C-alpha positions as a Markdown table, in Angstrom:
| # | Residue | x | y | z |
|---|---|---|---|---|
| 1 | Met | 97.1 | 107.6 | 89.5 |
| 2 | Val | 99.1 | 107.7 | 92.8 |
| 3 | Lys | 98.3 | 110.2 | 95.5 |
| 4 | Lys | 100.6 | 111.0 | 98.4 |
| 5 | Asn | 100.3 | 113.7 | 101.1 |
| 6 | Val | 103.5 | 115.7 | 101.6 |
| 7 | Asn | 104.2 | 118.1 | 104.4 |
| 8 | Ile | 106.0 | 121.2 | 103.2 |
| 9 | His | 108.2 | 122.8 | 105.9 |
| 10 | Leu | 108.4 | 126.6 | 105.9 |
| 11 | Val | 110.9 | 128.7 | 107.9 |
| 12 | Lys | 110.4 | 132.4 | 108.4 |
| 13 | Gln | 113.7 | 134.2 | 107.7 |
| 14 | Asp | 114.2 | 138.0 | 107.2 |
| 15 | Asn | 110.5 | 138.7 | 106.8 |
| 16 | Ser | 109.9 | 136.1 | 104.1 |
| 17 | Trp | 109.1 | 132.4 | 104.1 |
| 18 | Ile | 111.7 | 129.9 | 102.9 |
| 19 | Ile | 110.8 | 126.3 | 101.8 |
| 20 | Lys | 112.9 | 123.8 | 103.6 |
| 21 | Ala | 113.4 | 121.2 | 100.9 |
| 22 | Asp | 113.7 | 117.6 | 101.7 |
| 23 | Glu | 113.5 | 114.3 | 99.9 |
| 24 | Asp | 109.7 | 114.0 | 100.1 |
| 25 | Leu | 109.3 | 117.4 | 98.5 |
| 26 | Ala | 111.8 | 116.6 | 95.8 |
| 27 | Asn | 109.9 | 113.3 | 95.0 |
| 28 | Ala | 106.6 | 115.2 | 94.9 |
| 29 | Ile | 107.9 | 117.8 | 92.4 |
| 30 | Thr | 109.8 | 115.3 | 90.2 |
| 31 | Gly | 107.2 | 112.5 | 90.1 |
| 32 | Asn | 109.2 | 110.2 | 92.3 |
| 33 | Leu | 112.4 | 110.6 | 90.3 |
| 34 | Ile | 114.6 | 110.5 | 93.4 |
| 35 | Glu | 113.1 | 107.1 | 94.5 |
| 36 | Met | 113.5 | 105.7 | 91.0 |
| 37 | Ala | 117.2 | 106.7 | 90.9 |
| 38 | Lys | 117.8 | 105.0 | 94.3 |
| 39 | Ala | 116.1 | 101.8 | 93.0 |
| 40 | Phe | 118.4 | 101.7 | 89.9 |
| 41 | Gly | 121.4 | 102.5 | 92.0 |
| 42 | Asn | 121.0 | 99.3 | 94.1 |
């Protein structure tokens, strides 16, 4: 099992909180799919 800490950036907009997505968040949600795609692309 792999563990990784990820900071999730939130922005308050119009009285609600919006998640500011970035590559680290995408990798955390998809099980590192973004990094694997990059590795196969090289």
